[in-house]
C-alpha positions as CSV (number, residue, x, y, z in Angstrom):
1,M,130.6,110.2,51.7
2,Y,127.2,111.3,53.0
3,T,125.3,108.2,52.1
4,K,124.5,107.3,55.7
5,I,122.8,110.6,56.4
6,K,121.3,111.1,52.9
7,N,117.8,111.2,54.4
8,F,118.8,114.5,56.2
9,E,119.6,116.2,52.8
10,A,117.7,119.4,52.8
11,Y,115.6,118.7,49.7
12,S,115.3,114.9,50.2
13,S,111.9,114.6,51.9
14,N,108.7,115.8,50.3
15,V,110.5,117.8,47.5
16,G,112.8,114.9,46.6
17,E,109.9,112.4,46.7
18,S,107.8,114.7,44.5
19,F,110.6,115.2,41.9
20,P,112.3,111.8,41.6
21,K,113.8,112.3,38.2
22,L,114.6,116.0,38.2
23,C,114.8,117.6,41.6
24,P,115.3,121.4,41.8
25,R,117.7,122.0,44.6
26,L,118.0,125.8,44.7
27,V,121.4,127.1,45.8
28,P,121.6,128.8,49.2
29,F,122.4,132.5,48.8
30,P,125.8,132.3,50.6
31,L,127.0,129.8,47.9
32,W,125.9,131.8,44.9
33,G,128.7,132.1,42.3
34,L,130.7,129.2,43.6
35,S,130.1,126.4,41.1
36,L,132.4,124.4,38.9
37,A,130.8,125.9,35.8
38,D,131.5,129.4,37.0
39,L,135.1,128.5,37.8
40,A,135.7,126.9,34.4
41,K,134.7,130.2,32.7
42,M,137.2,132.3,34.8
43,E,140.3,133.7,33.2
44,P,143.0,131.7,35.1
45,R,145.1,134.8,36.1
46,V,142.1,136.3,38.0
47,A,142.3,133.4,40.5
48,S,145.5,135.1,41.9
49,V,143.1,137.5,43.7
50,V,142.5,134.6,46.0
51,S,146.0,133.2,46.0
52,E,149.0,133.2,43.6
53,R,148.9,129.4,43.6
54,Y,145.5,129.1,41.9
55,P,145.9,130.4,38.3
56,A,147.6,127.1,37.2
57,L,144.9,125.1,38.9
58,V,142.0,127.0,37.2
59,E,143.7,126.6,33.8
60,K,144.0,122.8,34.3
61,F,140.4,122.5,35.6
62,G,139.1,124.6,32.7
63,K,140.5,122.1,30.3
64,Y,138.9,119.2,32.2
65,W,135.5,120.9,32.2
66,M,135.6,121.6,28.4
67,S,136.6,118.0,27.8
68,L,133.4,116.6,29.3
69,N,131.1,114.8,26.9
70,R,128.1,117.0,26.0
71,S,126.7,114.7,23.4
72,G,124.2,112.0,24.3
73,K,120.8,111.7,25.9
74,C,119.5,113.9,28.7
75,E,119.6,111.8,31.9
76,A,116.3,113.2,33.0
77,C,114.0,113.3,30.0
78,G,115.9,111.4,27.3
79,G,116.2,114.5,25.0
80,E,119.3,115.9,23.4
81,G,121.9,116.4,26.1
82,K,123.8,119.8,26.0
83,E,124.5,121.0,29.6
84,I,126.7,119.6,32.4
85,D,124.6,119.8,35.6
86,E,126.2,119.8,39.0
87,E,124.3,117.6,41.5
88,W,124.8,119.4,44.8
89,L,123.4,118.1,48.1
90,Y,122.9,120.3,51.1
91,F,123.3,119.2,54.7
92,V,123.0,121.1,58.0
93,F,124.6,120.2,61.3
94,N,124.0,121.6,64.8
95,K,126.7,122.6,67.3
96,R,127.1,119.0,68.4
97,G,127.8,117.9,64.9
98,K,124.4,116.1,64.5
99,P,122.6,116.4,61.2
100,V,119.5,118.6,61.3
101,E,116.3,117.9,59.3
102,I,115.1,120.9,57.3
103,I,111.3,121.2,57.6
104,P,109.5,123.8,55.5
105,L,107.7,126.3,57.7
106,E,104.5,125.7,55.8
107,T,104.3,122.3,57.5
108,E,106.5,122.9,60.5
109,T,104.2,125.2,62.4
110,L,100.5,126.0,62.1
111,P,99.7,128.9,62.4
112,P,102.9,130.6,61.3
113,P,105.3,131.6,64.1
114,E,105.1,135.0,65.8
115,P,107.8,137.5,64.8
116,E,109.8,136.9,68.1
117,D,109.6,133.1,67.7
118,L,110.7,133.4,64.0
119,Y,113.6,135.5,65.1
120,K,114.7,132.8,67.5
121,I,114.4,130.2,64.8
122,I,116.5,132.2,62.4
123,M,119.2,132.8,65.1
124,R,119.3,129.1,65.8
125,R,119.9,128.4,62.1
126,K,122.7,131.0,62.1
127,S,124.5,128.8,64.7
128,Y,124.3,125.8,62.4
129,R,127.1,124.6,60.1
130,G,126.3,123.8,56.5
131,V,127.9,121.4,54.0
132,A,127.4,121.6,50.3
133,Y,128.4,118.3,48.7
134,L,128.9,117.8,45.0
135,E,127.8,114.3,44.5
136,N,127.9,113.9,40.7
137,L,127.8,115.5,37.3
138,K,124.9,114.8,34.9
139,L,124.2,115.5,31.3
140,L,120.9,117.4,30.8
141,C,119.1,119.0,27.9
142,S,118.7,122.8,28.0
143,K,115.1,122.7,29.2
144,C,115.8,120.3,32.1
145,Y,118.9,122.3,33.1
146,F,117.0,125.5,33.2
147,A,114.1,124.0,35.1
148,K,116.3,122.3,37.7
149,R,118.8,125.0,38.3
150,F,116.6,128.1,38.3
151,F,113.2,126.4,39.0
152,G,112.1,128.4,36.0
153,D,109.7,126.0,34.2
154,F,107.5,124.2,36.7
155,E,105.3,122.8,33.9
156,W,108.3,121.0,32.4
157,L,109.3,119.7,35.8
158,R,105.9,118.1,36.2
159,I,106.1,116.5,32.7
160,V,109.6,115.0,33.3
161,N,108.6,113.7,36.8
162,G,105.3,112.3,35.5
163,I,103.1,114.5,37.7
164,G,99.5,114.4,36.6
165,S,97.1,117.4,36.5
166,A,95.1,115.9,39.4
167,D,98.1,116.5,41.7
168,E,98.4,120.2,40.8
169,K,97.3,121.5,44.2
170,K,99.8,119.3,46.0
171,Y,102.6,120.5,43.8
172,D,101.7,124.1,44.3
173,I,102.6,123.5,47.9
174,V,105.8,121.8,46.9
175,Q,106.8,124.9,44.9
176,L,106.5,126.9,48.1
177,E,108.5,124.4,50.0
178,V,111.4,124.5,47.5
179,H,111.8,128.3,48.1
180,D,111.3,128.0,51.8
181,I,114.1,125.4,52.1
182,Q,116.4,127.7,50.1
183,S,115.5,130.5,52.5
184,Q,116.2,128.3,55.6
185,L,119.6,127.2,54.1
186,S,120.5,130.8,53.4
187,D,120.2,131.6,57.1
188,V,123.1,129.3,57.8
189,E,126.2,131.5,58.0
190,K,129.1,128.9,58.0
191,W,129.4,126.6,55.0
192,R,131.9,124.0,53.9
193,I,132.1,122.9,50.3
194,R,133.0,119.3,49.5
195,I,133.5,117.7,46.1
196,G,133.0,114.0,45.6
197,R,134.9,111.9,43.1
198,L,134.0,113.0,39.6
199,P,134.6,111.0,36.3
200,G,138.0,111.8,34.8
201,L,139.0,114.3,37.5
202,D,142.2,113.4,39.4
203,D,142.2,113.6,43.1
204,E,144.9,116.4,43.3
205,T,142.9,118.7,41.0
206,R,139.6,117.8,42.8
207,K,141.0,118.7,46.2
208,G,142.6,121.8,44.8
209,V,139.3,123.0,43.3
210,E,137.5,122.2,46.6
211,K,140.1,124.3,48.5
212,L,139.8,127.2,46.0
213,L,136.0,127.3,46.3
214,N,136.2,127.3,50.1
215,D,138.9,130.0,50.1
216,M,136.6,132.1,47.8
217,Y,133.7,131.5,50.2
218,G,135.9,132.5,53.2
219,S,137.0,135.7,51.4
220,E,133.4,136.6,50.4
221,L,134.2,136.3,46.7
222,M,131.9,135.0,44.1
223,I,131.6,134.8,40.3
224,M,128.6,136.8,39.0
225,G,128.3,136.6,35.2
226,S,131.4,138.2,33.8
227,Y,132.6,139.5,37.1
228,L,134.5,138.3,40.2
229,C,132.8,140.1,43.0
230,Y,133.5,140.8,46.6
231,F,130.3,141.1,48.7
232,S,130.2,141.9,52.4
233,R,128.0,138.9,53.3
234,A,126.4,140.7,56.2
235,D,124.9,143.4,53.9
236,W,122.9,141.2,51.7
237,L,122.5,137.7,53.1
238,Y,121.2,138.0,56.6
239,P,118.7,140.9,56.6
240,S,116.3,139.3,59.0
241,S,119.0,139.2,61.8
242,G,119.7,142.9,61.5
243,A,123.3,142.3,60.5
244,E,125.3,144.8,58.5
245,S,128.9,145.5,57.8
246,K,130.8,148.4,59.4
247,A,130.9,150.1,56.0
248,K,127.1,149.9,55.6
249,R,126.6,151.1,59.2
250,L,128.9,154.1,58.8
251,S,127.3,155.1,55.5
252,R,123.8,154.7,56.8
253,R,124.4,156.8,59.9
254,E,126.1,159.5,57.9
255,V,123.1,159.7,55.5
256,Y,120.7,159.9,58.4
257,A,122.7,162.8,59.9
258,V,122.8,164.7,56.6
259,V,119.0,164.2,56.2
260,A,118.3,165.4,59.7
261,K,120.2,168.7,59.1
262,V,118.6,169.2,55.7
263,D,115.1,168.6,57.2
264,E,115.8,171.1,59.9
265,K,116.7,173.8,57.4
266,V,113.7,173.0,55.2
267,R,111.3,173.3,58.2
268,R,112.6,176.8,59.0
269,R,111.5,178.0,55.6
270,R,107.9,178.8,54.8
271,Y,107.9,177.7,51.2
272,K,105.3,175.5,49.7
273,H,107.7,173.8,47.2
274,K,109.3,171.5,49.7
275,K,110.9,169.3,47.1
276,K,112.7,172.2,45.6
277,L,114.2,173.1,49.0
278,W,115.2,169.5,49.6
279,T,117.0,169.4,46.3
280,E,118.8,172.7,47.0
281,F,119.8,172.0,50.6
282,L,120.8,168.4,50.1
283,T,122.9,169.3,47.1
284,E,124.6,172.1,48.9
285,M,125.4,170.1,52.1
286,V,126.8,167.0,50.4
287,K,128.8,169.1,47.8
288,N,130.4,171.3,50.5
289,R,131.5,168.3,52.6
290,L,133.0,166.4,49.6
291,K,134.8,169.5,48.4
292,A,136.3,169.9,51.9
293,E,137.7,166.4,51.5
294,G,139.3,167.1,48.1
295,I,136.6,165.4,46.0
296,H,135.7,167.3,42.9
297,V,131.9,167.5,42.5
298,L,130.4,168.0,39.0
299,D,127.7,170.5,39.8
300,D,125.2,169.9,37.0
301,E,125.5,166.1,37.2
302,F,125.1,166.1,41.0
303,T,122.1,168.3,40.9
304,L,120.5,166.0,38.3
305,F,121.3,163.0,40.5
306,V,119.6,164.5,43.5
307,R,116.5,165.4,41.4
308,L,116.3,161.9,39.9
309,L,116.7,160.4,43.4
310,L,113.9,162.4,45.0
311,D,111.7,161.8,41.9
312,K,112.2,158.0,42.3
313,I,111.3,158.1,46.0
314,E,108.2,160.1,45.2
315,K,106.8,157.4,43.0
316,P,104.1,155.2,44.7
317,E,105.8,151.9,43.8
318,D,108.9,152.9,45.7
319,W,106.9,153.3,48.9
320,E,106.1,149.7,49.1
321,V,108.0,147.9,51.8
322,S,110.4,145.6,50.0
323,A,112.5,142.9,51.5
324,A,115.6,145.0,51.1
325,L,114.0,147.9,52.9
326,E,112.8,145.7,55.7
327,S,116.4,144.8,56.4
328,E,117.2,148.4,57.4
329,P,117.8,148.5,61.2
330,D,115.8,151.8,61.4
331,V,112.9,150.9,59.1
332,E,110.6,153.4,60.8
333,R,112.9,156.1,59.4
334,F,111.3,155.4,56.0
335,F,112.5,158.4,54.0
336,E,116.1,158.0,55.2
337,A,116.1,154.3,54.5
338,L,114.8,154.8,51.0
339,L,117.5,157.4,50.3
340,V,120.2,154.9,51.3
341,L,118.5,152.1,49.3
342,K,118.2,154.2,46.1
343,S,121.5,156.1,46.2
344,R,124.0,153.4,45.8
345,G,127.0,154.1,43.5
346,K,130.6,153.2,42.8
347,W,134.0,154.5,42.2
348,I,135.4,153.4,38.8
349,V,139.2,153.1,38.3
350,N,140.8,152.1,35.0
351,V,144.2,150.4,35.6
352,P,146.8,148.8,33.2
353,N,145.9,145.3,32.1
354,S,149.1,143.8,33.5
355,L,148.4,145.1,37.0
356,Y,144.6,144.4,37.0
357,E,144.2,141.5,39.5
358,K,147.2,142.7,41.6
359,V,145.7,146.1,42.2
360,F,142.3,144.7,42.9
361,R,143.6,142.3,45.5
362,K,145.5,145.1,47.3
363,M,142.5,147.4,47.2
364,L,140.3,144.7,48.9
365,E,143.0,144.1,51.6
366,S,143.3,147.8,52.3
367,L,139.5,148.4,52.4
368,K,139.0,145.5,54.7
369,R,141.7,146.7,57.1
370,A,140.1,150.1,57.2
371,G,136.6,148.7,57.8
372,L,135.3,150.2,54.5
373,A,134.8,147.1,52.4
374,H,131.3,146.8,51.0
375,Q,131.3,145.5,47.5
376,A,133.8,145.5,44.6
377,C,134.1,143.8,41.2
378,I,136.5,143.1,38.4
379,L,136.1,141.4,35.0
380,C,137.0,137.7,35.2
381,K,135.4,135.9,32.2
382,K,137.6,134.4,29.6
383,G,138.0,136.7,26.6
384,K,137.0,139.8,28.6
385,L,140.5,140.9,29.8
386,V,141.8,142.1,26.4
387,K,141.9,146.0,26.6
388,N,145.0,147.9,27.6
389,E,143.1,149.3,30.6
390,L,140.5,147.5,32.6
391,P,137.9,148.8,35.1
392,I,137.7,148.2,38.8
393,Y,134.4,149.0,40.5
394,V,134.3,149.8,44.2
395,Y,130.8,150.3,45.5
396,A,129.4,152.5,48.3
397,P,126.1,151.8,50.1
398,S,125.0,155.4,49.4
399,S,126.2,158.3,47.3
400,L,125.1,160.7,50.0
401,A,127.7,159.7,52.6
402,P,130.6,162.3,52.0
403,S,133.0,161.0,54.7
404,Y,132.6,157.4,53.7
405,I,133.0,158.1,50.0
406,S,136.0,160.3,50.5
407,S,137.6,157.7,52.9
408,V,137.2,155.0,50.2
409,A,138.7,157.3,47.5
410,K,141.8,158.0,49.7
411,V,142.4,154.3,50.4
412,L,142.1,153.5,46.6
413,K,144.5,156.4,45.9
414,T,147.1,155.1,48.3
415,V,147.0,151.6,46.7
416,L,147.2,153.0,43.1
417,N,150.1,155.3,44.0
418,R,152.0,152.3,45.5
419,F,151.8,150.7,42.0
420,G,153.1,154.0,40.5
421,L,149.8,154.8,39.0
422,T,148.3,158.3,38.6
423,G,145.2,159.6,37.0
424,T,141.5,160.3,37.8
425,M,138.8,158.0,39.3
426,Y,135.1,158.6,38.6
427,Y,132.1,158.1,40.8
428,E,128.9,156.9,39.1
429,P,125.6,156.6,41.0
430,D,123.6,153.4,40.1
431,I,120.6,155.6,39.2
432,F,122.6,157.0,36.3
433,S,123.2,153.4,35.0
434,D,119.5,152.6,35.4
435,E,118.4,155.7,33.5
436,D,121.4,155.6,31.0
437,V,122.4,159.1,31.8
438,R,125.4,160.2,29.8
439,S,127.7,163.2,29.7
440,E,128.1,165.5,26.7
441,K,131.0,163.4,25.5
442,G,128.8,160.3,25.3
443,R,130.5,158.4,28.1
444,K,128.6,157.4,31.2
445,A,128.1,160.4,33.4
446,S,129.7,160.7,36.9
447,I,129.0,163.0,39.8
448,Y,132.4,163.0,41.6
449,E,136.0,162.9,40.5
450,Y,139.2,162.3,42.5
451,S,142.8,162.6,41.3
452,Y,145.4,160.1,42.4
C-alpha cells in the first residue's frame, strides 16, 4: 500500500540501512498499547468498553493469533523461532498530504536549535498526520524480538546485522537517532492505524481489527500489561508544547492555591522547625476542605502521607529537573510542581464482575463530560477477570486537590448508584503503593473514604 513512498518511512534512511536484517522501529508514544499482540491477550468482553460490537471480533482474532505457527527458524538470525513480531512502518504527512522525511536532529541542525526554534519545530510536527502501517508478521527468536521491540540489546543487534567493532562509533550515533526519531514521531498528535494483508487473516476480520485499534486510539484507550487504561493524552504525551487536560489544570491550580495559603501561615510563625509546621498546616487545610465535601479523611494515614510526601521532596535526587517536571507550565514554582508530581493517587472501587466493563464505560463517559477525566484502568487480560468483585482505578493528578478529588468521587457515586450499587470507595496515594504502606488489617492503606 505504501510501497511508492517507502523511502519516506521514518526509520528507513540511516537507521534502516544500518540495520538491514533486524531494524528497531520504536513505537511512537501515542501508539503504545495498540498492537495485535496486546489485543489478542484481552478478555473479549472488555472490548465492549469501546463498543458492544467488538467482543465477538476480539474473540475471533484471539483464535487467529494463537493459531499462528511459532515453530521454525528465526527470520533474522536463524535461531529457534518463538515470538510473532509485528512489522510496523511509520509515515508522516503534512497538511497538504505530502509525505515528510523524518531527519534526526543530531544531523538536521548543527549546532542544536535554540529553544524558540525547537518549539516551532515541535508545533509544526503537531500539525502533521501520522500513519502506522502494519506491513507483515515475522517469526523471531526471543533475543531478536526483545532487541528489536525494546531496543534492549544493542550488542545482539550488531551481531545479527553483521556490524563490525570498527563501526562502533558510527552505530553509537545511530542509537541516538533511533530514539530521536521516536521522539519526533511522538510529537505528531493525529495518527491513523492501517493493517496490511496478513497470512491467514480474512479481510473482514482484518478491517474490523483495524477499526477497533483506531477507535481505541480515538478514545485514548490502550492496553498496558494486564490493564485497559484511559490516559488523557495531553497530560503525558506532549509536555514540550505545554498541553494539559482540564483535569490536570484544575488539580494543579488547586494545589498551588493550597500551598500559597499554607506558606502564608507558616511565614507568620517564628518557629525553626518549618517542616513540622508545613505538615501540620497542609494536613489541616486539606482535611477540612475534604470533610466539608463529605469525604471521610483517615487522620493517621493522611498525616503519614503528608510526612512521606515532604520527606520525598526533601531528598536531593528529587530536586533534579526531570522531563516530567519540565512539562509543568509553571516550572519556576518548583516546590508546588514537585508536590503535584509526587502526590498522585487514585480512587479504588470494587464492582460486581457482571457489571465490570459496563460501569467502567459509564464512568469514563461521565468524567469526560464533566471535564474531570485524567486516567483510569480496569483489568483486561485473559484469566484475570475471575473474582466476584473486580477493581476500577480512577486516578487524580494530585491527592492534595480537595475540590477535584471530591468532584470525581461524586461523579463515580452517581454512576454506581444508577447501577443500583452501594458501598464505600477508597483513595490510595501512589506513594503508599511505592512504600508498601498497609493498614492494621493488612490491606493496602488509604487516606480517604467515600460512601455511595
